[in-house]
C-alpha angles and dihedrals in degrees: 000000000000091000090052091054092045093052093048090047091049093052092047092049092050092049091049091051091050091049091047091052091056093045088057090055088064092210116168111259119244112231129183094224103138134122095253123166114249091230125031118204104214102166098095106041093147089061094052121111119245089253090054090051091049090051091048091052090051092045098046094040093047095047091046090055090047091049091047089057093047091046091053090051092051091046090052093051091044091053092049091050093047093049092046091048093050092048092049092044092052090050092049093047090053092050092047093049089050091050093051090049093050091048091048091234124141112261114243120237118280095262093050091047090050091049091050092049092053095041094052098043115068093192093055091047092050094045091050091050092049090049091052090050092049090049090053091048091048093052092048094047091047090053093050091045090051090051090054090048091051091050092048089051092048093051090046090055091052090051091048091051091050091049093048091050090054099254117145109245 
């Protein structure tokens, strides 16, 4: 139980130090506080007015920046969780191997030993679950961010075509 509390405390302490570092930078926070439509019709970009295109560039560019910041935060937490899990797992594997040696029992294969380590340590189990959730969140955020990037690029191409054809943008 003590090891479980120490691991949870360690993860929390690392996350607090990371947050404190960024607080010291005193960077302005990115917030998604804009009047954005709930649904964006993107099928007819060539028919948009120049003002619509300008608004789309601001919207897609702004949200992409916002998502980049959120993605970095999730990636940081994911990395901390993964490192903490691996460190705790290695410690548990060592203890289990030592226990099997002391008891004179044959050591199970590596996969079984890993399973036993995770099954018998609540902190490892919880950290692994949190890592899996962060990984899922990361993948989803990356996909949404890439969609906003693609839309920004598409609007930029329409603007470039209008400029090259001599239209005033």
